[in-house]
C-alpha angles and dihedrals in degrees: 000000000000123000138186136189127232116234124219086258094057098255131130131190112231108231114248096242089057092046090050094047093050091042090236121168131179112295095026117130126230131196130214109215120195108228098168136350109299090004127104134177119218111222131186108233095195101104124119119259088232089067087070089064110121093009092130100032132259117323113218097185116118116201122177125213087247091057093047093050090049092052092046091053090049 
C-alpha cells in the first residue's frame, strides 16, 4: 500500500509506484471523484478524448448543417 502525507499548504506527493501504474507524468491532471461519503477515487485525467468514442453506443441520428443553422436561429 502506498501512502502520502498532506503538507500544511494542502499538497501531497503521489508515490512513484502510483504514478507509474497510472502512467502519470509532470503536468498531467488528476480528478478526485466522490464515490461515497468520506470516500474518494483518485483518477488520472490524462486520457485522449478519442478514447471516449463509442462509449454510449452508435448514434443513428443524421443532422444536416442546414438543420443545425435553423435550430441555432430558433
